[in-house]
C-alpha positions in Angstrom: -11.3 -0.9 -8.8 -12.7 2.5 -9.6 -9.6 4.2 -10.8 -10.0 7.4 -12.7 -7.7 9.3 -15.0 -6.1 10.8 -11.8 -6.5 8.9 -8.5 -5.2 9.5 -5.0 -4.7 6.7 -2.5 -4.7 7.8 1.1 -3.6 5.1 3.4 -0.3 3.5 4.4 -1.3 -0.1 3.6 -3.4 0.7 0.6 -0.6 2.7 -1.0 1.9 -0.2 -0.7 -0.2 -3.4 -0.9 -2.8 -2.3 -3.5 -0.5 0.1 -5.3 2.2 -2.6 -5.9 -0.3 -4.8 -7.7 -1.4 -2.2 -10.2 0.4 -2.5 -13.6 3.0 0.2 -14.2 1.1 1.6 -17.2 -1.9 2.2 -15.1 0.0 4.1 -12.4 1.0 7.1 -14.6 -1.4 9.4 -12.8 -1.7 7.6 -9.5 -0.6 9.5 -6.5 -0.3 8.1 -3.0 -0.2 9.8 0.4 1.1 8.3 3.7 2.3 9.8 6.9 5.6 8.0 7.0 7.5 5.3 5.1 10.6 3.9 6.7 12.9 3.7 3.7 13.1 7.3 2.3 16.8 7.4 1.8 16.5 7.9 -2.0 13.8 10.5 -1.5 15.3 12.6 1.3 18.5 12.0 3.1 17.6 14.6 5.7 14.3 12.9 6.5 15.9 9.5 6.5 18.5 10.8 9.1 15.7 12.2 11.3 13.8 8.9 11.3 16.9 6.6 11.6 16.8 6.3 15.4 13.1 5.5 15.4 13.4 3.0 12.5 16.5 1.3 14.0 14.9 1.0 17.5 11.6 -0.3 16.1 13.4 -2.8 13.9 15.6 -4.0 16.7 12.6 -4.5 19.1 10.0 -5.9 16.7 12.1 -7.3 13.8 10.4 -5.1 11.2 10.6 -1.4 10.4 7.7 0.8 11.6 4.7 1.3 9.4 3.0 4.7 9.2 0.6 3.7 12.0 3.5 2.9 14.4 5.1 6.3 13.6 1.7 8.1 14.2 1.4 6.5 17.6 5.0 7.2 18.4 4.6 10.9 17.5 1.3 11.3 19.4 2.7 9.8 22.6 6.0 11.8 22.3 4.2 15.1 21.6 2.0 14.5 24.7 5.1 13.8 26.8 6.7 17.0 25.4 3.6 19.0 26.2 3.4 17.7 29.7 7.1 18.7 30.3 6.6 22.1 28.8 3.4 22.7 30.8 5.1 21.5 34.0 1.8 19.8 34.8 -0.6 17.0 33.9 -3.5 19.4 34.0 -5.3 19.0 30.7 -6.0 22.8 30.4 -2.4 23.6 30.8 -1.3 20.9 28.4 -3.9 22.1 25.9 -2.5 25.6 26.0 1.0 24.3 25.4 -0.2 22.2 22.5 -1.8 25.2 20.9 1.2 27.5 21.0 4.4 25.5 21.1 6.5 23.7 18.4 7.2 20.0 19.0 9.8 17.5 17.8 8.3 14.7 15.6 9.9 11.8 13.8 9.7 14.0 10.6 11.0 17.2 12.1 9.4 20.1 14.0 5.6 20.4 14.1 3.2 23.1 15.3 -0.4 22.5 16.0 -3.4 24.8 15.8 -5.6 24.8 18.8 -9.3 24.3 17.9 -11.9 25.8 20.2 -15.6 25.5 20.3 
């Protein structure tokens, strides 16, 4: 599998699906990154509370809690809608300006973005 003394898995499905099949002794120095996991109650009660409406709504509609990709899509759309409201326009330049300077509400809490220009 190519594991080294210290390995980092970066992907929501890889972290869970592949990581769960690795023997416990082999995971001593295995670290995993993901944007979101629905059940973080034992990790952070604050984060679990922020995500609860999203998790509950998704579970009610689809019968399963959201995976990291669903939360990324949710946040991207929600941030765009927030930016349109703050810009008071659907003009892409105005929205871009707002995206570059405002703070937005996300499923994980407030987020600020850095505007990249060419």
